[in-house]
PDB file with SEQRES, HELIX, SHEET and CRYST1 records, atoms N, CA, C and O in Angstrom:
SEQRES   1 A   68  MET THR ASN ASP LYS GLN ILE ASP SER CYS LEU GLU GLN          
SEQRES   2 A   68  ILE CYS GLY GLN GLY CYS ARG SER VAL ASN HIS VAL ILE          
SEQRES   3 A   68  GLN GLN LEU GLU GLN GLY GLN ILE ILE ASP ALA ALA ARG          
SEQRES   4 A   68  HIS LEU SER ALA ALA GLN GLN ARG LYS LEU LEU GLN GLU          
SEQRES   5 A   68  LEU GLN ASN ILE MET ALA VAL TYR GLY ASN GLN SER CYS          
SEQRES   6 A   68  GLU VAL ARG                                                  
HELIX    1 AA1 LYS A    5  CYS A   15  1                                  11    
HELIX    2 AA2 CYS A   19  GLU A   30  1                                  12    
HELIX    3 AA3 ASP A   36  ALA A   38  5                                   3    
HELIX    4 AA4 ALA A   43  ALA A   58  1                                  16    
HELIX    5 AA5 GLY A   61  GLN A   63  5                                   3    
CRYST1    1.000    1.000    1.000  90.00  90.00  90.00 P 1           1          
ATOM      1  N   MET A   1      27.009  -3.745 -10.728  1.00  0.00           N  
ATOM      2  CA  MET A   1      28.005  -3.549 -11.766  1.00  0.00           C  
ATOM      3  C   MET A   1      27.338  -3.537 -13.137  1.00  0.00           C  
ATOM      4  O   MET A   1      26.229  -4.042 -13.318  1.00  0.00           O  
ATOM      5  N   THR A   2      28.030  -2.961 -14.070  1.00  0.00           N  
ATOM      6  CA  THR A   2      27.529  -2.852 -15.435  1.00  0.00           C  
ATOM      7  C   THR A   2      28.132  -3.977 -16.272  1.00  0.00           C  
ATOM      8  O   THR A   2      28.871  -4.817 -15.759  1.00  0.00           O  
ATOM      9  N   ASN A   3      27.819  -3.986 -17.524  1.00  0.00           N  
ATOM     10  CA  ASN A   3      28.437  -4.941 -18.444  1.00  0.00           C  
ATOM     11  C   ASN A   3      29.619  -4.317 -19.169  1.00  0.00           C  
ATOM     12  O   ASN A   3      30.112  -4.868 -20.154  1.00  0.00           O  
ATOM     13  N   ASP A   4      30.067  -3.184 -18.687  1.00  0.00           N  
ATOM     14  CA  ASP A   4      31.166  -2.445 -19.298  1.00  0.00           C  
ATOM     15  C   ASP A   4      32.368  -2.499 -18.354  1.00  0.00           C  
ATOM     16  O   ASP A   4      32.333  -1.934 -17.261  1.00  0.00           O  
ATOM     17  N   LYS A   5      33.417  -3.175 -18.780  1.00  0.00           N  
ATOM     18  CA  LYS A   5      34.586  -3.359 -17.914  1.00  0.00           C  
ATOM     19  C   LYS A   5      35.264  -2.038 -17.561  1.00  0.00           C  
ATOM     20  O   LYS A   5      35.808  -1.897 -16.466  1.00  0.00           O  
ATOM     21  N   GLN A   6      35.239  -1.078 -18.468  1.00  0.00           N  
ATOM     22  CA  GLN A   6      35.856   0.220 -18.186  1.00  0.00           C  
ATOM     23  C   GLN A   6      35.088   0.954 -17.091  1.00  0.00           C  
ATOM     24  O   GLN A   6      35.692   1.520 -16.180  1.00  0.00           O  
ATOM     25  N   ILE A   7      33.769   0.945 -17.178  1.00  0.00           N  
ATOM     26  CA  ILE A   7      32.954   1.597 -16.156  1.00  0.00           C  
ATOM     27  C   ILE A   7      33.114   0.873 -14.830  1.00  0.00           C  
ATOM     28  O   ILE A   7      33.279   1.511 -13.791  1.00  0.00           O  
ATOM     29  N   ASP A   8      33.065  -0.452 -14.856  1.00  0.00           N  
ATOM     30  CA  ASP A   8      33.200  -1.233 -13.627  1.00  0.00           C  
ATOM     31  C   ASP A   8      34.536  -0.963 -12.939  1.00  0.00           C  
ATOM     32  O   ASP A   8      34.603  -0.873 -11.714  1.00  0.00           O  
ATOM     33  N   SER A   9      35.582  -0.835 -13.722  1.00  0.00           N  
ATOM     34  CA  SER A   9      36.900  -0.536 -13.157  1.00  0.00           C  
ATOM     35  C   SER A   9      36.890   0.834 -12.476  1.00  0.00           C  
ATOM     36  O   SER A   9      37.442   0.991 -11.387  1.00  0.00           O  
ATOM     37  N   CYS A  10      36.265   1.820 -13.113  1.00  0.00           N  
ATOM     38  CA  CYS A  10      36.157   3.155 -12.515  1.00  0.00           C  
ATOM     39  C   CYS A  10      35.331   3.108 -11.242  1.00  0.00           C  
ATOM     40  O   CYS A  10      35.684   3.736 -10.244  1.00  0.00           O  
ATOM     41  N   LEU A  11      34.234   2.367 -11.275  1.00  0.00           N  
ATOM     42  CA  LEU A  11      33.389   2.237 -10.084  1.00  0.00           C  
ATOM     43  C   LEU A  11      34.184   1.682  -8.916  1.00  0.00           C  
ATOM     44  O   LEU A  11      34.110   2.206  -7.805  1.00  0.00           O  
ATOM     45  N   GLU A  12      34.939   0.629  -9.160  1.00  0.00           N  
ATOM     46  CA  GLU A  12      35.739   0.017  -8.096  1.00  0.00           C  
ATOM     47  C   GLU A  12      36.769   0.998  -7.558  1.00  0.00           C  
ATOM     48  O   GLU A  12      36.961   1.107  -6.347  1.00  0.00           O  
ATOM     49  N   GLN A  13      37.426   1.706  -8.457  1.00  0.00           N  
ATOM     50  CA  GLN A  13      38.454   2.667  -8.053  1.00  0.00           C  
ATOM     51  C   GLN A  13      37.841   3.788  -7.214  1.00  0.00           C  
ATOM     52  O   GLN A  13      38.375   4.139  -6.162  1.00  0.00           O  
ATOM     53  N   ILE A  14      36.737   4.343  -7.670  1.00  0.00           N  
ATOM     54  CA  ILE A  14      36.101   5.466  -6.980  1.00  0.00           C  
ATOM     55  C   ILE A  14      35.520   5.023  -5.643  1.00  0.00           C  
ATOM     56  O   ILE A  14      35.729   5.683  -4.625  1.00  0.00           O  
ATOM     57  N   CYS A  15      34.796   3.913  -5.640  1.00  0.00           N  
ATOM     58  CA  CYS A  15      34.158   3.436  -4.407  1.00  0.00           C  
ATOM     59  C   CYS A  15      35.187   3.010  -3.367  1.00  0.00           C  
ATOM     60  O   CYS A  15      34.920   3.068  -2.166  1.00  0.00           O  
ATOM     61  N   GLY A  16      36.344   2.587  -3.815  1.00  0.00           N  
ATOM     62  CA  GLY A  16      37.407   2.192  -2.906  1.00  0.00           C  
ATOM     63  C   GLY A  16      37.969   3.355  -2.106  1.00  0.00           C  
ATOM     64  O   GLY A  16      38.699   3.149  -1.136  1.00  0.00           O  
ATOM     65  N   GLN A  17      37.635   4.576  -2.506  1.00  0.00           N  
ATOM     66  CA  GLN A  17      38.145   5.764  -1.823  1.00  0.00           C  
ATOM     67  C   GLN A  17      37.228   6.244  -0.703  1.00  0.00           C  
ATOM     68  O   GLN A  17      37.558   7.199   0.000  1.00  0.00           O  
ATOM     69  N   GLY A  18      36.082   5.592  -0.531  1.00  0.00           N  
ATOM     70  CA  GLY A  18      35.182   5.947   0.558  1.00  0.00           C  
ATOM     71  C   GLY A  18      34.030   6.825   0.117  1.00  0.00           C  
ATOM     72  O   GLY A  18      34.036   7.409  -0.967  1.00  0.00           O  
ATOM     73  N   CYS A  19      33.032   6.901   1.002  1.00  0.00           N  
ATOM     74  CA  CYS A  19      31.780   7.568   0.619  1.00  0.00           C  
ATOM     75  C   CYS A  19      31.933   9.073   0.414  1.00  0.00           C  
ATOM     76  O   CYS A  19      31.265   9.635  -0.454  1.00  0.00           O  
ATOM     77  N   ARG A  20      32.773   9.729   1.167  1.00  0.00           N  
ATOM     78  CA  ARG A  20      32.956  11.167   0.952  1.00  0.00           C  
ATOM     79  C   ARG A  20      33.520  11.428  -0.434  1.00  0.00           C  
ATOM     80  O   ARG A  20      33.102  12.352  -1.132  1.00  0.00           O  
ATOM     81  N   SER A  21      34.464  10.607  -0.809  1.00  0.00           N  
ATOM     82  CA  SER A  21      35.057  10.742  -2.135  1.00  0.00           C  
ATOM     83  C   SER A  21      34.027  10.453  -3.222  1.00  0.00           C  
ATOM     84  O   SER A  21      33.980  11.154  -4.233  1.00  0.00           O  
ATOM     85  N   VAL A  22      33.208   9.432  -3.023  1.00  0.00           N  
ATOM     86  CA  VAL A  22      32.164   9.095  -3.996  1.00  0.00           C  
ATOM     87  C   VAL A  22      31.190  10.261  -4.137  1.00  0.00           C  
ATOM     88  O   VAL A  22      30.834  10.634  -5.255  1.00  0.00           O  
ATOM     89  N   ASN A  23      30.758  10.834  -3.032  1.00  0.00           N  
ATOM     90  CA  ASN A  23      29.844  11.975  -3.084  1.00  0.00           C  
ATOM     91  C   ASN A  23      30.478  13.159  -3.819  1.00  0.00           C  
ATOM     92  O   ASN A  23      29.806  13.864  -4.572  1.00  0.00           O  
ATOM     93  N   HIS A  24      31.753  13.364  -3.597  1.00  0.00           N  
ATOM     94  CA  HIS A  24      32.458  14.458  -4.283  1.00  0.00           C  
ATOM     95  C   HIS A  24      32.512  14.192  -5.787  1.00  0.00           C  
ATOM     96  O   HIS A  24      32.288  15.103  -6.584  1.00  0.00           O  
ATOM     97  N   VAL A  25      32.804  12.970  -6.176  1.00  0.00           N  
ATOM     98  CA  VAL A  25      32.854  12.595  -7.594  1.00  0.00           C  
ATOM     99  C   VAL A  25      31.479  12.783  -8.233  1.00  0.00           C  
ATOM    100  O   VAL A  25      31.379  13.279  -9.355  1.00  0.00           O  
ATOM    101  N   ILE A  26      30.431  12.392  -7.530  1.00  0.00           N  
ATOM    102  CA  ILE A  26      29.067  12.578  -8.047  1.00  0.00           C  
ATOM    103  C   ILE A  26      28.813  14.059  -8.315  1.00  0.00           C  
ATOM    104  O   ILE A  26      28.288  14.422  -9.368  1.00  0.00           O  
ATOM    105  N   GLN A  27      29.185  14.908  -7.366  1.00  0.00           N  
ATOM    106  CA  GLN A  27      28.996  16.354  -7.550  1.00  0.00           C  
ATOM    107  C   GLN A  27      29.761  16.856  -8.772  1.00  0.00           C  
ATOM    108  O   GLN A  27      29.237  17.641  -9.562  1.00  0.00           O  
ATOM    109  N   GLN A  28      30.981  16.407  -8.918  1.00  0.00           N  
ATOM    110  CA  GLN A  28      31.792  16.839 -10.056  1.00  0.00           C  
ATOM    111  C   GLN A  28      31.150  16.412 -11.374  1.00  0.00           C  
ATOM    112  O   GLN A  28      31.037  17.211 -12.303  1.00  0.00           O  
ATOM    113  N   LEU A  29      30.735  15.159 -11.449  1.00  0.00           N  
ATOM    114  CA  LEU A  29      30.130  14.660 -12.678  1.00  0.00           C  
ATOM    115  C   LEU A  29      28.809  15.365 -12.976  1.00  0.00           C  
ATOM    116  O   LEU A  29      28.505  15.650 -14.134  1.00  0.00           O  
ATOM    117  N   GLU A  30      28.031  15.644 -11.945  1.00  0.00           N  
ATOM    118  CA  GLU A  30      26.765  16.367 -12.136  1.00  0.00           C  
ATOM    119  C   GLU A  30      27.003  17.765 -12.694  1.00  0.00           C  
ATOM    120  O   GLU A  30      26.160  18.302 -13.412  1.00  0.00           O  
ATOM    121  N   GLN A  31      28.143  18.349 -12.368  1.00  0.00           N  
ATOM    122  CA  GLN A  31      28.490  19.685 -12.843  1.00  0.00           C  
ATOM    123  C   GLN A  31      29.182  19.648 -14.204  1.00  0.00           C  
ATOM    124  O   GLN A  31      29.591  20.685 -14.726  1.00  0.00           O  
ATOM    125  N   GLY A  32      29.309  18.458 -14.771  1.00  0.00           N  
ATOM    126  CA  GLY A  32      29.916  18.325 -16.088  1.00  0.00           C  
ATOM    127  C   GLY A  32      31.425  18.289 -16.083  1.00  0.00           C  
ATOM    128  O   GLY A  32      32.050  18.360 -17.142  1.00  0.00           O  
ATOM    129  N   GLN A  33      32.020  18.180 -14.913  1.00  0.00           N  
ATOM    130  CA  GLN A  33      33.472  18.103 -14.822  1.00  0.00           C  
ATOM    131  C   GLN A  33      33.928  16.690 -15.192  1.00  0.00           C  
ATOM    132  O   GLN A  33      33.220  15.709 -14.963  1.00  0.00           O  
ATOM    133  N   ILE A  34      35.107  16.614 -15.760  1.00  0.00           N  
ATOM    134  CA  ILE A  34      35.691  15.314 -16.087  1.00  0.00           C  
ATOM    135  C   ILE A  34      36.712  14.983 -15.014  1.00  0.00           C  
ATOM    136  O   ILE A  34      37.658  15.735 -14.783  1.00  0.00           O  
ATOM    137  N   ILE A  35      36.506  13.849 -14.363  1.00  0.00           N  
ATOM    138  CA  ILE A  35      37.430  13.441 -13.304  1.00  0.00           C  
ATOM    139  C   ILE A  35      38.523  12.566 -13.909  1.00  0.00           C  
ATOM    140  O   ILE A  35      38.318  11.925 -14.940  1.00  0.00           O  
ATOM    141  N   ASP A  36      39.675  12.545 -13.265  1.00  0.00           N  
ATOM    142  CA  ASP A  36      40.814  11.786 -13.784  1.00  0.00           C  
ATOM    143  C   ASP A  36      40.488  10.309 -13.987  1.00  0.00           C  
ATOM    144  O   ASP A  36      40.869   9.719 -14.998  1.00  0.00           O  
ATOM    145  N   ALA A  37      39.787   9.715 -13.028  1.00  0.00           N  
ATOM    146  CA  ALA A  37      39.498   8.281 -13.098  1.00  0.00           C  
ATOM    147  C   ALA A  37      38.622   7.919 -14.287  1.00  0.00           C  
ATOM    148  O   ALA A  37      38.613   6.770 -14.730  1.00  0.00           O  
ATOM    149  N   ALA A  38      37.883   8.903 -14.806  1.00  0.00           N  
ATOM    150  CA  ALA A  38      36.947   8.631 -15.901  1.00  0.00           C  
ATOM    151  C   ALA A  38      37.322   9.356 -17.191  1.00  0.00           C  
ATOM    152  O   ALA A  38      36.540   9.383 -18.141  1.00  0.00           O  
ATOM    153  N   ARG A  39      38.483   9.923 -17.222  1.00  0.00           N  
ATOM    154  CA  ARG A  39      38.909  10.720 -18.382  1.00  0.00           C  
ATOM    155  C   ARG A  39      38.905   9.890 -19.672  1.00  0.00           C  
ATOM    156  O   ARG A  39      38.643  10.424 -20.750  1.00  0.00           O  
ATOM    157  N   HIS A  40      39.187   8.616 -19.567  1.00  0.00           N  
ATOM    158  CA  HIS A  40      39.268   7.748 -20.747  1.00  0.00           C  
ATOM    159  C   HIS A  40      37.901   7.245 -21.219  1.00  0.00           C  
ATOM    160  O   HIS A  40      37.810   6.599 -22.262  1.00  0.00           O  
ATOM    161  N   LEU A  41      36.844   7.533 -20.466  1.00  0.00           N  
ATOM    162  CA  LEU A  41      35.509   7.071 -20.821  1.00  0.00           C  
ATOM    163  C   LEU A  41      34.840   8.031 -21.803  1.00  0.00           C  
ATOM    164  O   LEU A  41      35.112   9.231 -21.798  1.00  0.00           O  
ATOM    165  N   SER A  42      33.974   7.492 -22.632  1.00  0.00           N  
ATOM    166  CA  SER A  42      33.182   8.335 -23.530  1.00  0.00           C  
ATOM    167  C   SER A  42      32.156   9.103 -22.704  1.00  0.00           C  
ATOM    168  O   SER A  42      31.961   8.817 -21.523  1.00  0.00           O  
ATOM    169  N   ALA A  43      31.504  10.074 -23.329  1.00  0.00           N  
ATOM    170  CA  ALA A  43      30.478  10.851 -22.632  1.00  0.00           C  
ATOM    171  C   ALA A  43      29.341   9.943 -22.163  1.00  0.00           C  
ATOM    172  O   ALA A  43      28.826  10.118 -21.059  1.00  0.00           O  
ATOM    173  N   ALA A  44      28.954   8.992 -22.979  1.00  0.00           N  
ATOM    174  CA  ALA A  44      27.883   8.060 -22.604  1.00  0.00           C  
ATOM    175  C   ALA A  44      28.308   7.199 -21.420  1.00  0.00           C  
ATOM    176  O   ALA A  44      27.510   6.941 -20.519  1.00  0.00           O  
ATOM    177  N   GLN A  45      29.556   6.757 -21.420  1.00  0.00           N  
ATOM    178  CA  GLN A  45      30.063   5.957 -20.306  1.00  0.00           C  
ATOM    179  C   GLN A  45      30.129   6.785 -19.033  1.00  0.00           C  
ATOM    180  O   GLN A  45      29.846   6.275 -17.949  1.00  0.00           O  
ATOM    181  N   GLN A  46      30.495   8.042 -19.147  1.00  0.00           N  
ATOM    182  CA  GLN A  46      30.546   8.913 -17.971  1.00  0.00           C  
ATOM    183  C   GLN A  46      29.157   9.128 -17.391  1.00  0.00           C  
ATOM    184  O   GLN A  46      28.992   9.164 -16.172  1.00  0.00           O  
ATOM    185  N   ARG A  47      28.158   9.270 -18.254  1.00  0.00           N  
ATOM    186  CA  ARG A  47      26.775   9.394 -17.768  1.00  0.00           C  
ATOM    187  C   ARG A  47      26.349   8.120 -17.048  1.00  0.00           C  
ATOM    188  O   ARG A  47      25.691   8.184 -16.009  1.00  0.00           O  
ATOM    189  N   LYS A  48      26.718   6.969 -17.589  1.00  0.00           N  
ATOM    190  CA  LYS A  48      26.392   5.688 -16.957  1.00  0.00           C  
ATOM    191  C   LYS A  48      27.124   5.557 -15.631  1.00  0.00           C  
ATOM    192  O   LYS A  48      26.553   5.070 -14.655  1.00  0.00           O  
ATOM    193  N   LEU A  49      28.364   5.979 -15.581  1.00  0.00           N  
ATOM    194  CA  LEU A  49      29.138   5.961 -14.343  1.00  0.00           C  
ATOM    195  C   LEU A  49      28.439   6.800 -13.281  1.00  0.00           C  
ATOM    196  O   LEU A  49      28.289   6.356 -12.142  1.00  0.00           O  
ATOM    197  N   LEU A  50      28.015   7.998 -13.636  1.00  0.00           N  
ATOM    198  CA  LEU A  50      27.303   8.870 -12.701  1.00  0.00           C  
ATOM    199  C   LEU A  50      26.034   8.192 -12.209  1.00  0.00           C  
ATOM    200  O   LEU A  50      25.746   8.204 -11.013  1.00  0.00           O  
ATOM    201  N   GLN A  51      25.288   7.610 -13.107  1.00  0.00           N  
ATOM    202  CA  GLN A  51      24.048   6.926 -12.731  1.00  0.00           C  
ATOM    203  C   GLN A  51      24.338   5.781 -11.755  1.00  0.00           C  
ATOM    204  O   GLN A  51      23.629   5.617 -10.762  1.00  0.00           O  
ATOM    205  N   GLU A  52      25.354   5.012 -12.029  1.00  0.00           N  
ATOM    206  CA  GLU A  52      25.708   3.889 -11.157  1.00  0.00           C  
ATOM    207  C   GLU A  52      26.149   4.379  -9.777  1.00  0.00           C  
ATOM    208  O   GLU A  52      25.770   3.796  -8.761  1.00  0.00           O  
ATOM    209  N   LEU A  53      26.940   5.437  -9.738  1.00  0.00           N  
ATOM    210  CA  LEU A  53      27.383   5.990  -8.454  1.00  0.00           C  
ATOM    211  C   LEU A  53      26.190   6.504  -7.657  1.00  0.00           C  
ATOM    212  O   LEU A  53      26.110   6.292  -6.447  1.00  0.00           O  
ATOM    213  N   GLN A  54      25.267   7.177  -8.331  1.00  0.00           N  
ATOM    214  CA  GLN A  54      24.064   7.665  -7.656  1.00  0.00           C  
ATOM    215  C   GLN A  54      23.239   6.506  -7.113  1.00  0.00           C  
ATOM    216  O   GLN A  54      22.714   6.585  -6.002  1.00  0.00           O  
ATOM    217  N   ASN A  55      23.122   5.440  -7.883  1.00  0.00           N  
ATOM    218  CA  ASN A  55      22.377   4.261  -7.430  1.00  0.00           C  
ATOM    219  C   ASN A  55      23.031   3.627  -6.208  1.00  0.00           C  
ATOM    220  O   ASN A  55      22.347   3.214  -5.272  1.00  0.00           O  
ATOM    221  N   ILE A  56      24.344   3.555  -6.223  1.00  0.00           N  
ATOM    222  CA  ILE A  56      25.078   2.975  -5.096  1.00  0.00           C  
ATOM    223  C   ILE A  56      24.846   3.815  -3.842  1.00  0.00           C  
ATOM    224  O   ILE A  56      24.563   3.267  -2.777  1.00  0.00           O  
ATOM    225  N   MET A  57      24.961   5.125  -3.957  1.00  0.00           N  
ATOM    226  CA  MET A  57      24.826   5.992  -2.791  1.00  0.00           C  
ATOM    227  C   MET A  57      23.380   6.115  -2.332  1.00  0.00           C  
ATOM    228  O   MET A  57      23.136   6.442  -1.171  1.00  0.00           O  
ATOM    229  N   ALA A  58      22.422   5.862  -3.206  1.00  0.00           N  
ATOM    230  CA  ALA A  58      21.011   5.929  -2.830  1.00  0.00           C  
ATOM    231  C   ALA A  58      20.673   4.909  -1.752  1.00  0.00           C  
ATOM    232  O   ALA A  58      19.742   5.109  -0.971  1.00  0.00           O  
ATOM    233  N   VAL A  59      21.420   3.830  -1.709  1.00  0.00           N  
ATOM    234  CA  VAL A  59      21.219   2.800  -0.692  1.00  0.00           C  
ATOM    235  C   VAL A  59      21.413   3.382   0.705  1.00  0.00           C  
ATOM    236  O   VAL A  59      20.763   2.951   1.658  1.00  0.00           O  
ATOM    237  N   TYR A  60      22.302   4.355   0.822  1.00  0.00           N  
ATOM    238  CA  TYR A  60      22.636   4.935   2.114  1.00  0.00           C  
ATOM    239  C   TYR A  60      21.720   6.085   2.509  1.00  0.00           C  
ATOM    240  O   TYR A  60      21.730   6.516   3.662  1.00  0.00           O  
ATOM    241  N   GLY A  61      20.933   6.582   1.568  1.00  0.00           N  
ATOM    242  CA  GLY A  61      20.023   7.673   1.875  1.00  0.00           C  
ATOM    243  C   GLY A  61      20.770   8.951   2.189  1.00  0.00           C  
ATOM    244  O   GLY A  61      21.950   9.090   1.869  1.00  0.00           O  
ATOM    245  N   ASN A  62      20.078   9.878   2.815  1.00  0.00           N  
ATOM    246  CA  ASN A  62      20.664  11.175   3.147  1.00  0.00           C  
ATOM    247  C   ASN A  62      21.487  11.156   4.421  1.00  0.00           C  
ATOM    248  O   ASN A  62      22.064  12.180   4.787  1.00  0.00           O  
ATOM    249  N   GLN A  63      21.558  10.043   5.097  1.00  0.00           N  
ATOM    250  CA  GLN A  63      22.258   9.978   6.374  1.00  0.00           C  
ATOM    251  C   GLN A  63      23.702   9.534   6.244  1.00  0.00           C  
ATOM    252  O   GLN A  63      24.408   9.434   7.248  1.00  0.00           O  
ATOM    253  N   SER A  64      24.151   9.268   5.037  1.00  0.00           N  
ATOM    254  CA  SER A  64      25.540   8.857   4.868  1.00  0.00           C  
ATOM    255  C   SER A  64      26.454  10.062   4.979  1.00  0.00           C  
ATOM    256  O   SER A  64      25.986  11.175   5.223  1.00  0.00           O  
ATOM    257  N   CYS A  65      27.711   9.861   4.810  1.00  0.00           N  
ATOM    258  CA  CYS A  65      28.679  10.946   4.938  1.00  0.00           C  
ATOM    259  C   CYS A  65      28.357  12.058   3.964  1.00  0.00           C  
ATOM    260  O   CYS A  65      27.752  11.829   2.917  1.00  0.00           O  
ATOM    261  N   GLU A  66      28.764  13.251   4.314  1.00  0.00           N  
ATOM    262  CA  GLU A  66      28.485  14.429   3.492  1.00  0.00           C  
ATOM    263  C   GLU A  66      29.790  14.976   2.943  1.00  0.00           C  
ATOM    264  O   GLU A  66      30.859  14.766   3.516  1.00  0.00           O  
ATOM    265  N   VAL A  67      29.690  15.672   1.837  1.00  0.00           N  
ATOM    266  CA  VAL A  67      30.853  16.365   1.287  1.00  0.00           C  
ATOM    267  C   VAL A  67      31.022  17.655   2.067  1.00  0.00           C  
ATOM    268  O   VAL A  67      30.067  18.409   2.248  1.00  0.00           O  
ATOM    269  N   ARG A  68      32.214  17.902   2.520  1.00  0.00           N  
ATOM    270  CA  ARG A  68      32.487  19.133   3.290  1.00  0.00           C  
ATOM    271  C   ARG A  68      33.520  19.957   2.630  1.00  0.00           C  
ATOM    272  O   ARG A  68      33.875  21.023   3.135  1.00  0.00           O  
TER     273      ARG A  68                                                      
END                                                                             
């Protein structure tokens, strides 16, 4: 978790939807799309959110669920 309550809240909300959803959100953020859960975050917070999501999913490696 970060020291930012807004980012942490988004992380909990997104991660609570499962790994496929997290992978989809990562793809959207990487493409510069703004997702509803993070719409209220600044650009810097959104970049931090993406970094945190990538770090979380890195634990699972390439063998975790895939976006279809």
